[in-house]
SEDREN-748916 format. One record per residue: x, y, z of N, C-alpha, C, O, CB in turn. Coordinates in steps of 0.2 Angstrom, whole numbers, plus 5000, padded with zeros to 4 digits. Glycine has a CB too. Layout:
XYZXYZXYZXYZXYZ
...
// end
This chain:
498847355215499247415212499547425205499747475202499647435216
499647375204500347375199499747365192499747395187501047285199
499247335193498747315188498347385186498347405180498047255191
498147415191497947485190498447535186498247565181497847525196
499147535188499447575184499747545176500047585172499847605187
499547485175499847445169499047465164499047465158500147345172
498347495167498047505164497847575162497647585156497847485166
497947625167498247705166498447705159498247725154499047735173
499047675160499747675154499447665147499447695141500447615156
499047605148498647565142498247625138498247635131498047495147
497747665143497347705141497647775138497347805134496947715145
498147785141498547865137498647835132498547875127499347885141
498847795131499247735123498947735120499047745114499347675122
498147725122497647705118497247795116497147815110497147635123
497247835120497047895118497647935113497547955107496847955126
498447925114498647955110498847925103499247955099499147975113
498347865103498247815095497747875091497947905086497547725096
497247895094496747925094496547965093495947975090496547925097
497048015093497348115091497948085086498548065087497848175101
497548105079498348085075498648145073498148175073498348045067
499048175072499348235071499048265064499048245058500248235070
498848325066498548385063498648365058499148345056498848445063
498148365053498348355044497948435040498148455034497648255039
497548465045497148525042497548575044497748595049496348525044
497648595035498048665035497848735037497448755032498048685028
497748775041497848835045497948895042498548915042498348825049
497648945039497649005036497549055040497049045044497148995031
497849125042497449155046497549225041498149235038497749165055
496949265040496649305036496449355042496149335047496049285031
496949435040496849485041496349545037496649555032497349485041
495749585038495849625035495449685038495249675044495649605029
495349755035495049795040494249805037494149845033495549865039
493849765040493049755039492749845043492149865042492749655045
493049865045492549905048493649975050494149955051491949845058
493450035049493850085050493850105042493550085037494550065054
494350175042494450205037494550165030494450185024495050235039
494750085033495150065025494750035025494949975025495950025022
494050035025493749955024493249975016492949925013493149935033
493350025014493250035009493749955004493349915001493450115008
494149945004494849915003494749835007494749775003495449975008
494749835015494549785016493949735015493949675014494749795021
493349775014492849735012493249695007493449645008492149775009
493249725001493249684995493749644996493749594992493149714989
494249645000494949605001494649535000494749484996495349615008
493949545008493749495010493449435005493449375005493349515014
493149475002492549454997493149434992492949394988491949514993
493649444991493849424985494349354987494649324983494149494981
494449344994494849285000494149214999494149154999494849325012
493649254997492949214997493049194990493249144991492149254999
492949204986493149194981493649144977493449114972493149224980
494249164980494849114980494549024983494748974981495449164985
494149044989493948984992493448954988493348894989493648984997
493148994984492448954980492848914974492648864970491649014978
493348964973493748944965494248864967494148814963494349034963
494548874972495048824974495048834982495148884985495748844972
494748754987494548784991494848704994494648685000493648834992
495148654991495348594996496148574991496248584985494548504996
496648534998497148494994496948444993496448424996497748494996
497348384987497148334988496548304992496548244995497548334989
495948344991495648324993495248345001494748335004495848284990
495848385003495748405010495548495009495748535005496448385014
495048495014494948575012495248625018495048635024493948585012
495748675015496148725018495648755023495148785020496448765014
495748765029495248815033495648875034496248875034494948785041
495148945036495149005033495049035043494649015046494549015026
495349055044495149105051495049175049495549195045495649115057
494549225051494749285048494549325053494049315057494449315040
495249395054495049435059494849505057495149525052495549435065
494649535060494549635057494949675062494949675068493449665058
495549695058495949765061495749805061496149845061496449785059
494949825061494849885061495049935057494649975054495149895065
495649925055495949975050496749995055497250035055495350065049
496649975058496949985065497949965063497849905061496449915073
498649985062499049935063499049875069499049815069499549975063
499149945074499249895081498849825081499049775083498849945086
498049845079497649775078497949725072497949665072496849805075
498149765068498549715063498949685067498749625067499049755057
499349705071500149665074499649605078499749545078500849745080
499149635083498849595086498549535085498649475088498649615088
498149555080497749505076498249415073498049355073497549565069
498849465070499449415067499449375072499249315072500249455065
499749405079500149355085499649325087499849285091500549375090
498849325086498449295089498249225086498149175089497949345090
498349245078498149205073498849125073498749065072498149265065
499249155075499949125074500249085082500549035082500549195073
500049105087500249105091499449075098499449035102500549175091
499149095096498449045098498249015095498248955097497849075100
498049025087497648985083498048925081497748865080497349015079
498848945079499248915077499348875069499448825067499248875081
499248955066498948945059499648935055500248955056498449015057
499548905048500448905044500548955040501148965039500548845038
500049005038499949065032499849115036499649115042499349065027
499949165033499549235036499449265028499949275024499949285043
498849285028498649345021498349395024497849385027497949315014
498649455022498249525025498849575020499349555017498149535036
498549635022497849645026497649735020497949765015498049665038
497149755023496849815021497549875023497849875028495949835024
497649935015497749975020499049965021499349925024497149925029
499350005017499949985017500349985024500749945026500250015012
500150045030500350055035500149985039500649945040500050105037
499349965041499349885041499649835037500049815041498849865041
499749825035499849775033500749765034501049715037499549765027
501049825032501749825035501949795040502249745040502049885037
501549815047501549795056501249735054501549685057500949855062
500649725051500749645053501449575047501449515047499749615052
501649615044502049575039502749575045503049525046502249625029
502949635048503349635053503349565057503649515057503149685057
502749585063502449525065502549455061502749405064501649525065
502449455058502549385053503249355052503349305054502349395046
503749425048504449375049504749385054505349375054504849385045
504449405060504849405068504549325070504949295074504649495075
503949295069503749225070503949185067503949125069503149215070
504249195062504349155055503749115053503649055054504849105056
503149145048502649115048502749145042502849205042502149125053
502749135036502849135028501949185029501449165033502949035023
501949225024501449275025501249305013501649305009502049345031
500849315013500649355006500449435007499849455007499849305003
500649465007500249535007499749585001499849604996500849575007
499249595004498849614999498749664998498349674993498349595000
499149725001499049774999499949814998500249815003498449815003
500049844994500749864993501049894998500749935002500649914988
501649874999501949895006503249915003503549914997501649785015
503249915009503649945004504149885007503949845011503950045005
504949865004505149835007505349785017505649825021505449855003
505249745018505349735020506049685022506349655018505049745020
506349685031506849625033506849575030506249545031506749595039
507249535026507349455026506949415032506349385031508249435027
507149415039507149395044507549345046508149355044506649375044
507449285050508049205050507749185043507249185040507949135057
508249155042508349105036508049105030507849055027508149055037
508149175029507749225022507249255022507149295026507549205017
506749255016506349315015505449285015505249255011506549345008
505149305020504449255022503949305019503349285020504149245031
504049335016503449385016503549435008503949475006503649435024
502949395004502949414996502349454995502149465001502849344991
502049494990501549524990501349484983501549444979501749604991
500449534983500049514975500149594973500249594967499149484976
500049654977499949724971500549694966500949644967500149834974
500549744962501149744958501549814961501249874964500949744950
502149804960502449864963502349944962502049964957503049854963
502549974965502150044965502750054957502450064951502250114974
503350054957503850094953503250074945503050104940504950034954
503350004946502949964937502249994937502050004931502649874937
502050024942501350054938501550124936501550134930500550054942
501850184942501950234941502250244934501950294931502250264945
502650224931502950204924502650204920502750244915503250164923
502050164919501450194914501150234915500850244911501050164913
501150284922500750344920501450414920501250464921499950354927
501950394919502450434919502650444909502750484905503050394924
502650384909502650354900502150404897502350444893502450254897
501450404899500850424899501050504897501250514892500250414906
501050544903501350584902501650624898501550684897501350574902
502450584896502850584891502750604882502950634877503050514892
502250574885501850564876501450614875501150634870501450484875
501250644883500750704879501150764883500750804885499750704881
501850784884502350824882502250874890502350934890502250864874
502050834894502150844901502750844905503050794907501850804903
503050924906503450964909503650954916504150954919503351014908
502950974920502750964927502250934927501750924924502751024930
502650924936501850884938501750884946502250864949501850784935
501250894949501050904956500950834960500650784957500350944957
501150824965500850774969500450804974500550854977501450734972
499850774976499450754984499250704984499050684979498950794988
499350674990499050594992499250594999499450635003499450524987
499050535000498950515009499750525010500250525006498550415011
499750535015500350555024500450505025501050515027500050595031
500350435025500750395026501250355022501450385017500550355029
501350275024501850235020501550225013502050215009501950165024
500850225010500550205004500650285002500850274996499850175003
500550345003500850405000501550404998501850414993500650455004
501950385003502650395001502850364996503350384992503050375005
502550284995502650244990502550274983502950264978502250184991
502050324982501750314978502350394975502650404970500750314979
502350434981502850494979503450484975503650504970503150534984
503850434981504650434976504650374972505150354970505450414982
504150334970504250304964504050364958504550374953503750244963
503550414958503350474955504250504954504550504949502750514961
504550524959504950544958505750524954506050564951504950554964
505750464955506250414952506050434945506450464942506150324953
505250404943505150394937505250464933505650474929504550364937
504750514935504950564932505550604929505550634924504750594935
506150594933506950614933506950594930507050644926507450614937
506950524927507150494920507150524915507550544911506850434919
506350534915505850554907506150624908506150654902504550554907
506450654911506450744910505850784913505750844912506450774901
505350744917504750794923504850814927505250784930504250764926
504650864929505150894935504350874941503750864938505550994934
504450864946503850854953503950924958504350934962504050764959
503450974955503651024960503051044962502651084960504151084956
502950994968502350994971502350924976502450874973501850994966
502250904983502050864987501650874993501850874999502650844989
500850884991500650884997500250814998500150774994500150944998
500150825004499850755010499150775014498850825015500650735019
499050725014498450725019498050665022497950615019498050735015
497950665028497850605031497150575028496650605025497750615040
497350495030496550475025495750485029495250465028496550365023
495950535037495550515039494950595040494350605043495850485044
495650645036495550725034494650715030494450675026496250745027
494350775032493750795028493750845023493250865019493250815031
494450885022494450935017495250925012495650885015494251015021
495350965007495950965008496051015003496351014997496350885008
495751065006495551135001496351155000496551154994494951205005
496851185007497151215007497951165002498351194998497151235015
497851105002498151074998498251064992498851064989498151044999
497551054989497351094981497751164980498151164975496451124981
497551194982497651254981498151264981498351294976497351284985
498651244985499351254983499551224978499951254974499751234988
499451164978499851134971499551164964499951174960499751044970
498851184964498451214956498751294957498551334952497451214956
499151324962499451394962500151394957500351444954499551394971
500551314958500851304953501051314947501651334946500651284952
500351294944500251284938500551224933500751234927500351344937
500351164938500851114934500451064928499951044928501051054941
500851064925500451024918500050964919499550944916500951004913
500250944923499750884927499850854935500350864938499950814922
499250824937499250834943499150724944498850674941498450894947
499750744949499650634951499550644956499950674960500350554950
498750604957498650574965498850544970498950494966498250554966
498950534973499050474979498750444984499050424989499550484982
498150464983497750424989497250374984497150374978497150484996
497050314991496350294987495750264991495550284996496650234983
495450194986494650184991494250274991494350314986494950155001
493850294997493450334998493850394998493750454996493050305003
494350375002494650465004495250484999495550534998495150475012
495150424994495550454988495250514984495550544980495750404984
494550504987493950574980494050614982493950664978493150584980
494350644990494350724992494650774987494350814983494950744999
495350734986495550794981495350784974495550834971496250824980
495150744971494650744966493850784964493450804959494450674966
493850794970493150854970493450924972493150984971492450814976
493950904974494450974977494351034971494151084969495350944978
494950964967495051004959494451024955494451084953495250964954
494150984955493350994950493251054953493251104949492550944951
492951054960492451144962493051214962492951274964492051144973
493651184959494151244958494251244951494651294949494851224962
494051214946493851204940494651204935494851224930493451274939
494851144941495451114938495251074931494751034930495851054943
495751084925495551074918496251024915496150984911495551164914
496951024919497151004917497350924918497050894923497451044918
497750884913497950814915497750794923497950834927498850804915
497450734926497550694934497350624929496950594925496750734943
498250614935497950554933498050504943498350524948498650534924
497750444942497850414947498150374950498750374949497450404949
497650304953498350254954497950194955497350204955498950284961
498150114957497750084955497150074961496750034961498050034954
497350114966496850104972496150144971495650144975497250144980
496150194965495550204963495050154958494550174954495650244959
495150094961494750064955494350044960494650034965494950014949
493950044960493150034962492650064964492650124963493150014967
491950044966491250074964491250124970490850164970490650014963
491650114977491350184980491950224979491850274983491150184989
492650244975492650284975492250314966492350374965493350284979
491950284962491950304958491050344961490850394959492150254952
490650304966490150334968490350434972490050484970489850274974
490750424976491050464978491050524975490650574976491550444979
491650504971491950554967491350574961491250634960492650524964
491050534959490550554953490950574947491450554944489850624955
490450644943490650684939491450714940491850734935490250734939
491650714945492350734944492650704943493150734941492650764946
492750614944493250564939493250584936493850584933493350514936
492650604931493050604923493450624923493750674926492750634917
493750564916494450584912495250534916495750514913494650684912
494950544924495650534926495950474922495550434920495650524932
496750464921496950414922497250364927497550374932497050424918
497050284925497550254932497750194929497550164924497150234941
498350194932498650114932498350054932497850084934498950094935
498249984932498249934937498149904934498149914928497849924942
497949834937498149754931497649724928497049744929498349674935
497849694926497349674918496649644919496349624914497849604914
496349634925495949614929495149674928494549664927496449604937
495549714927494749794926494749774922494349734922494649894926
495049774916494749764907495049674904495449664899495249854900
494849634907494949564908494749554901495049534897494549524915
493949564900493749534893493849574888493549564883492949524893
494349624887494649654882495449624882495749644877494549744883
495649594885496249554882496049494877495549464878496749524888
496549474873496649434868496549354870496849314875497349444867
495949334865496249274870496649224870496349164872495949244871
497349234870497949214870498049224877498249174880498449264866
497949274879498249304885498049234893497449244895497749404886
498349194895498449194902498049204906497749164910498849224903
497849294907497749294912496749314910496349324915498249354916
496749314906495949354904495649274906495249284910495849404893
495649214905495449144908495349164916494949144920496049094905
495949194917495849174927495349214928494849194930496449184933
495249294926494949344927494249324925493849344929495149404924
494149304921493349274919493349214925492949224930493249224908
493649184926493349144933493449164938492949154942493449084935
493849204941493849254946493249294946493049314952494349294944
492949314942492249334941491749284944491349304948492149344935
491849214940491149174942491149174949490749204952491049094940
491849144952491949144957491649184964491249174969492549154956
491949254961491549294966490849284968490549284973491649364964
490549284959489849294961489549254964489149264968489449304956
489849174963489349104968489749104975489749064979489449014964
490149164977490449184984489949244988489649234993491349214983
489849284985489549344988488949364986488549394990490049414987
488549334978487949344977487949414973487449454974487649354984
488449434969488549504965489249494960489649444960488649564969
489349544957489649554951490349584955490149624959489249594945
491049564953491449614958491749664954492049654948492149574962
491549734958491749814955492149834959491949864964491249874955
493049814958493449834960494149824957494249804952493249824964
494549844962495349784960495649784966496249784965496049824954
495249784973495349754977495649674980496149644982495149764977
494949664978494649584978494949564975495049514979494049564976
495349564967495749504965496549514969496949484966495849504955
496749534973497149554975497349514983497849504986497149614974
496649494985496749424989496549374984496649324986496249424996
496249364978496149314975496649254972496749194971495849334971
497049334974497649304968498249284974498749254974497949374961
497949314980498649294987498449224989498949194991498649354996
497549194987497449124987497749104984498249064986496949104985
497749104978498049064972498549034974498548974975498149094966
499149064975499949084976499949024984500048964984500149204978
499849054987499749024993499448924992499648874994499249074996
498948924989498748844985499248834983499348774985498148844979
499548854980500248824974500748804977501148764975500548874968
500948844984501248844987501248774991501548724990501248894989
500648774998500248744998500548654999500748615002499748774993
500248674990500148614987500748554986500648494985499748624981
501648604987502048594985502348584991502748534991502348634981
502048614997502348605003502048535008502248505013502348685008
501648525005501348455006501648395004501648335007500748455003
501748415000502048354996502848354998503148324994501948354987
503148385003503848355005503748315015504148315019504448445005
503148305015503148265021502848295030502648265035503748245021
503048365027503048395031502348395035501848365032503248455028
502248415042501548415045501248485045501548525049501548375051
500548495040500548565044500248555053499948515057500048625039
500348605054500448645062501148645065501248675070500048595068
501648605060502448635063502848685061502648725057502848585061
503448705063503848735060504148705055504348745050504248755062
504148655054504648595046503748615042503848595036504848455049
503148635044502848645038502948725036503048735030502248635038
502948755039502948825040503448845035503348885030503248845046
504148805037504648815033504648805024504748845020505148775036
504348715024504148685018503748765016503948805012503748605019
503248775017502948845014503248885014502948915010502348875018
503948925016504048975014504448965008504449005003504349005019
504948905008505348875002505048904996505248944992505148805002
504248834999503948844991503648914988503448934982503248774990
503548944994503349014992503949054986503849074980503349044999
504349054989504949084985505449064979505849094976505349094989
505048984978505148954972504548964967504548934962505348884973
504048994969503348994964503749024957504249064956502649054968
503148984950503448994947502948994941502648934939503948954948
502749054938502149074935501349054935501049034930502349054930
501149064942500849054943500149134941500249194942501149044949
499449104937499149144935498649154939498249114941499049124929
498649234941498249264943497549314939497349304933498749294946
497249364943496949404937497049464936496849514933496349414938
497949464941498049534940498749524938499149564939497849584945
498849474935499749464935500049384935499749344938500149494943
500349364931500649304930501649304936502149314934500749304919
501349284942501749274945502249204946502149144946501349284949
502949254948503649204949504049234954504349284953504249194941
503949194961504449254967505249204968505449154966503849254978
505349244971506249224971506349254980505849284983506849264964
506849234981507149274987507249364985507049414988507949234989
507449354978507749414976507249454974507349514972508249414971
506549444975505849494969505549474973505249414972505549474960
505449494976504449494982503949504979503449474979504149554990
503949554974503449534970503249484964502849444964503349564969
503549494962503449424957503249434950503149384946502949374959
503149504949502849514943502949554935502849604937502449524944
503149564929503149604926502849644921502349644925503349584925
502749684916502349714914501549694912501149734910502649714910
501549654912501049604910500449594916499949564916501449514909
500649634920500249634925500149734928500049774933500849574932
500149754920499949854920499549854913499749834907500849914920
498849904916498749934909498449994911498450024917498249884903
498250014906498050084906497450124907497450174903498250104902
496950124909496250144909496150224911496450264914495850104914
495650214908495350304909494650314911494250274910495350344902
494450354914493750354917493350374915493450444914493650394923
492750344910492150364906491650344908491450284908492250354900
491450394910490450404912490350334918489950294918489750364902
490950354923490850274928491150244928491450224934490350224927
491450224921491750164920492550184917492850234915491150104915
492850124918493550134915493750084909493850024909494050114921
493850134903494150134898494550104897494950134901494250184897
494950054894495650024893496050084887495850104881495449924889
496550104890496950134885497350104879497450044881497450164888
497650124874498150094869498450074875499050044875498650154865
// end
């Protein structure tokens, strides 16, 4: 009996010696491959694939990604985040498409103490235990909208009407416009909203136009963002029309068609990267992004959403390399904490949309170098001086 017990103990010790601590870093990626935000979610997925094609290993070890579709549903975003952390034991989260969905996912990440890069713009989230856990790659909405307001002021615009989504993204756009316009002496005279799933915005457009604004600003994105553009053209609106970074996509151009002609949008440098001076470090990364995108997806990029996921991957990989150097083992709370510490000491990571430097007080990490203005002409985005 004694010999048998000794053999069992020896076998157990041998098996334990054969199972090393997990060295593989796991990333959980959530996006909307289906549903009303899929026009953003599909490009996000392609952008992350480009990131993996561009940089897929740390110290010779491949980083593994587990991807889930949230169907553009905030509740599913939360469920997917929990599944990835609690069942798959991922070290890091990246996602998702749409502001409401991303906010839901970020809230779960903070609760579970897992660092995350948001690839859709969200309002500030609570710091969480031990400090902040979430950064984002999209430019802060006020920075983008300030570019629009500066342009309005240069054209002597005195009044502006707003037509946008009736959700968190619409709130971000409207509140940023209100803040910047007031400082510029421009009066916001309308706040019209519609749901992403609506089929018509006729009433909202008629109310906005009836006030005779000097300009109209749009707070919708992707394919649903084309609705008011088309409705305004049908009613003969000829005034200045300002869009946003969520209108930089082939789907938007396809649906809006000639109605989009002349719209001015703020966006990241990636949209006109080849026109940047050779001395701009973003230009080199933009060209690398495009090459990696074609390698991963078999086509050229035609949107501004995929680079947000690409940049999110670069930010993560930079943090992961530094976290791994601490000696903490992937799959442990210690490694997640090391990742969080590294994330919020990110310094000058050059992406396709901007140059990222995060601190606990700055979860956007970019400055004016992350913004340009483009105008839609003949179905293309032309850089404005």
